[in-house]
C-alpha positions as CSV (number, residue, x, y, z in Angstrom):
1,M,0.0,0.0,0.0
2,R,1.4,3.4,-1.0
3,S,1.5,6.1,1.7
4,E,2.0,9.0,-0.7
5,N,-0.1,12.0,0.3
6,K,-1.5,10.4,3.5
7,I,-0.8,11.4,7.1
8,L,-1.7,9.3,10.1
9,A,-2.0,11.0,13.5
10,V,-2.0,9.3,16.9
11,V,-3.2,11.8,19.5
12,G,-4.4,12.0,23.1
13,P,-3.5,12.9,26.6
14,T,-0.3,12.2,28.5
15,G,0.0,8.5,29.5
16,S,-2.5,7.2,27.0
17,G,0.0,5.1,25.1
18,K,0.3,7.2,22.0
19,T,4.0,6.5,21.3
20,N,3.7,2.8,21.8
21,L,0.8,2.7,19.4
22,G,2.6,4.9,16.9
23,V,5.7,2.7,16.9
24,R,3.6,-0.4,16.4
25,L,1.8,1.2,13.4
26,A,5.1,2.4,12.0
27,K,6.4,-1.1,12.0
28,V,3.3,-2.6,10.4
29,F,2.8,0.2,7.8
30,D,6.4,1.3,7.1
31,G,6.1,4.6,8.8
32,V,8.2,7.3,10.3
33,I,7.1,9.2,13.4
34,L,6.9,13.0,13.7
35,S,6.8,14.2,17.3
36,A,4.1,16.8,17.9
37,D,5.3,17.8,21.4
38,S,6.2,21.4,22.2
39,R,8.8,20.3,24.7
40,Q,10.5,17.3,23.1
41,V,12.1,19.7,20.6
42,Y,14.6,20.8,23.2
43,K,17.9,19.0,23.5
44,G,18.8,17.4,26.9
45,L,15.3,17.5,28.4
46,D,14.6,13.8,28.3
47,V,13.2,12.7,31.6
48,G,10.6,15.3,32.0
49,T,9.4,15.1,28.4
50,N,9.1,11.3,28.2
51,K,11.5,10.9,25.3
52,E,11.9,7.3,24.3
53,G,14.5,5.5,22.2
54,E,18.1,6.5,21.6
55,P,19.5,9.6,19.7
56,G,20.3,8.9,16.1
57,R,19.7,10.1,12.6
58,W,17.4,9.3,9.7
59,Q,18.1,10.6,6.2
60,N,20.6,13.0,7.7
61,Q,18.0,14.4,10.1
62,P,18.3,14.2,13.9
63,A,16.0,11.5,15.2
64,R,15.3,9.3,18.2
65,I,15.3,5.6,17.2
66,I,12.6,3.7,19.0
67,E,12.7,-0.1,18.4
68,G,14.2,0.6,15.0
69,V,11.6,3.3,14.1
70,P,12.8,6.8,13.5
71,Q,11.1,9.7,15.3
72,L,11.8,13.2,13.9
73,L,11.3,16.7,15.4
74,V,12.9,15.7,18.7
75,D,16.2,17.2,20.0
76,I,16.3,20.0,17.4
77,V,16.9,23.2,19.4
78,E,18.8,24.2,22.4
79,P,17.0,25.1,25.7
80,E,15.9,28.7,25.9
81,T,15.8,29.0,22.1
82,P,12.5,30.5,21.1
83,F,10.4,27.8,19.2
84,T,6.9,28.6,18.1
85,L,4.0,26.9,16.4
86,N,5.2,28.5,13.2
87,D,8.7,27.0,13.6
88,W,7.2,23.5,14.3
89,L,4.8,23.7,11.4
90,E,7.5,24.7,8.9
91,Q,9.7,21.9,10.0
92,A,6.9,19.4,10.1
93,E,5.9,20.2,6.5
94,D,9.4,19.6,5.3
95,A,9.7,16.4,7.3
96,V,6.4,15.1,5.8
97,K,7.6,15.7,2.3
98,L,10.9,14.0,3.1
99,I,9.0,10.9,4.4
100,W,6.8,10.8,1.4
101,S,9.8,11.0,-0.9
102,H,11.0,7.8,0.7
103,E,7.6,6.2,0.2
104,K,6.9,5.9,3.9
105,L,3.9,6.9,5.9
106,P,4.2,10.0,8.1
107,I,2.8,9.3,11.6
108,I,2.2,12.4,13.8
109,V,2.4,11.4,17.4
110,G,2.1,13.9,20.3
111,G,0.0,15.6,23.0
112,T,0.3,19.2,21.8
113,G,-3.0,19.3,20.1
114,L,-2.5,22.7,18.5
115,Y,0.5,21.4,16.5
116,V,-1.4,18.4,15.1
117,T,-4.4,20.5,14.2
118,A,-2.3,23.2,12.6
119,L,-0.8,20.7,10.2
120,L,-3.9,18.7,9.4
121,E,-6.2,21.7,9.0
122,G,-3.8,23.8,6.9
123,Y,-3.0,26.7,9.3
124,E,-0.9,29.3,7.5
125,P,2.5,29.7,9.0
126,G,2.8,33.1,10.7
127,A,-1.0,33.8,10.5
128,G,-1.6,32.9,14.2
129,R,-3.7,30.2,15.8
130,F,-6.9,32.3,15.6
131,S,-6.6,33.2,11.9
132,K,-9.5,32.1,9.8
133,R,-7.3,31.7,6.8
134,R,-6.7,28.1,5.9
135,R,-4.9,26.4,3.0
136,S,-6.5,23.5,1.3
137,N,-4.4,20.3,1.8
138,S,-3.7,17.8,-0.8
139,F,-3.4,14.9,1.6
140,D,-5.8,12.5,3.4
141,S,-5.5,12.1,7.1
142,L,-6.7,9.7,9.8
143,I,-6.7,10.6,13.5
144,L,-6.6,7.8,16.1
145,Q,-6.8,8.2,19.9
146,P,-6.2,5.4,22.4
147,D,-9.4,5.0,24.4
148,V,-8.2,5.2,28.0
149,D,-10.5,6.3,30.8
150,R,-9.7,9.5,32.7
151,E,-9.1,7.9,36.1
152,T,-6.5,5.5,34.6
153,L,-4.7,8.5,33.0
154,Y,-4.7,10.3,36.4
155,Q,-3.3,7.3,38.2
156,K,-0.6,6.7,35.6
157,S,0.5,10.4,35.8
158,D,0.6,10.4,39.6
159,E,2.7,7.2,39.7
160,R,5.0,8.3,37.0
161,F,6.0,11.6,38.7
162,E,6.9,9.9,41.9
163,R,8.9,7.3,40.0
164,I,10.9,9.8,38.0
165,F,11.3,12.6,40.5
166,D,14.9,11.9,41.6
167,G,16.0,11.5,38.0
168,L,14.1,14.7,37.0
169,L,16.0,16.6,39.7
170,D,19.3,15.3,38.4
171,E,18.4,16.4,34.9
172,T,17.2,19.8,36.1
173,R,20.4,20.4,38.0
174,T,22.4,19.5,34.9
175,T,20.4,21.8,32.8
176,L,20.8,24.7,35.3
177,S,24.5,24.1,35.4
178,Q,24.7,24.7,31.7
179,G,23.3,28.2,32.1
180,V,19.6,27.6,31.6
181,S,17.5,29.7,34.0
182,H,15.0,28.6,36.6
183,E,12.5,31.1,35.1
184,W,12.7,29.4,31.6
185,L,12.3,25.9,33.1
186,E,9.3,27.0,35.2
187,K,7.6,28.4,32.1
188,L,8.4,25.3,30.1
189,G,6.0,22.9,31.7
190,L,4.8,20.9,34.6
191,D,7.7,18.5,35.4
192,Y,10.4,21.1,35.3
193,R,8.4,23.8,37.0
194,F,8.0,21.7,40.2
195,A,11.5,20.3,40.0
196,S,12.7,24.0,39.9
197,F,10.4,25.0,42.8
198,Y,11.9,22.1,44.9
199,L,15.5,23.1,44.0
200,R,14.8,26.7,44.9
201,Q,13.3,25.5,48.2
202,K,9.9,27.0,47.4
203,M,8.4,23.6,48.1
204,N,9.4,20.5,49.9
205,R,9.4,17.1,48.1
206,Q,5.9,16.0,49.1
207,I,4.3,19.3,48.3
208,A,6.1,19.5,44.9
209,I,4.8,16.0,44.0
210,E,1.3,16.7,45.2
211,E,1.1,20.1,43.4
212,F,2.4,18.5,40.2
213,Q,-0.2,15.8,40.4
214,K,-3.0,18.4,40.7
215,S,-1.7,20.4,37.8
216,S,-1.2,17.3,35.7
217,R,-4.8,16.3,36.1
218,H,-5.8,19.8,34.8
219,Y,-3.5,19.4,31.9
220,I,-4.9,15.9,31.0
221,R,-8.4,17.4,31.1
222,R,-7.4,20.2,28.7
223,Q,-5.8,17.6,26.3
224,L,-9.1,15.6,26.3
225,T,-11.1,18.7,25.8
226,W,-9.0,19.8,22.8
227,W,-9.7,16.6,20.9
228,R,-13.4,16.7,21.6
229,H,-13.5,19.9,19.5
230,H,-10.8,19.4,16.8
231,G,-10.9,16.8,14.1
232,D,-12.7,13.6,13.3
233,I,-11.3,11.3,16.0
234,Q,-11.4,7.5,15.8
235,F,-11.1,5.9,19.2
236,V,-9.2,2.6,19.5
237,K,-9.1,0.2,22.4
238,N,-6.0,-1.7,21.3
239,E,-3.4,-2.1,18.6
240,V,-5.4,-4.6,16.6
241,E,-8.3,-2.2,16.3
242,A,-5.9,0.5,15.2
243,E,-4.3,-1.7,12.6
244,I,-7.7,-2.7,11.1
245,L,-8.7,1.0,10.8
246,V,-5.4,2.1,9.2
247,K,-5.4,-0.8,6.8
248,K,-9.0,0.0,5.6
249,W,-8.1,3.7,5.4
250,L,-5.0,3.1,3.2
251,S,-6.8,0.6,1.0
252,Y,-9.8,2.8,0.5
253,K,-7.8,5.8,-0.5
254,N,-5.7,3.8,-2.8
255,R,-8.7,2.7,-4.8
256,R,-9.3,6.4,-5.8
257,P,-7.9,7.2,-9.2
258,K,-5.0,9.6,-9.4
259,S,-5.9,13.0,-10.9
260,P,-3.9,14.1,-13.9
261,G,-1.3,16.8,-13.7
262,P,1.7,17.3,-11.6
263,S,2.1,15.4,-8.3
264,P,0.3,17.2,-5.4
265,R,2.4,19.0,-2.8
266,L,1.9,18.9,0.9
267,L,0.2,22.3,0.9
268,R,-1.2,24.2,-2.0
């Protein structure tokens, strides 16, 4: 099955198993993963952003290699470097074209819903998230979301932070020793914010963990809310369901006759 001019997305909240599902689908359907995570773009911030795999390269691009599957748009900028939706969108468009050129399926995986929506709905780079201007896309997309109940997500998030806390503190200390400011880390996101608060003695260990857990639950709710209002989501309970949906989607689209004229581009 050809994957030209098709984009698969695996979305959902933190802890829902997006990456594992994306890797499985990449193996089955010859895909390459694109991270849609506003924090994984930063080098060195591995523990708090849940990076998986090992650093490597694919087609001369920096990548994380997860079970042999390349994941792009990770580790691409230094901490404290400004990186916007527009920056991600431009790099994602280039990466999708590169993946298509190697006859592989782009699989967008990540919890930053705005990034995924911007790519799939044709946001114009530089126009801003509230712009009504959209470009018509020349690709077909399918959006999958692991069907995990909210209480399970909360529990996994609570347990994860307690488990990684000491490693997160070590990583935060290392980042600070390289000249990155507490202020930037605290603006970056939940994990590093509360690690920084602890290191600055604004909170003791127990309070830092408890406050993270409260904030993480709010974040999970926001992620779930985003996907209730953006895109035609297909919920899947397991990998088998996901494979069946993707196979049908690819097969159906491939029965459509190709239109004459030059090959379509990512965005017109």
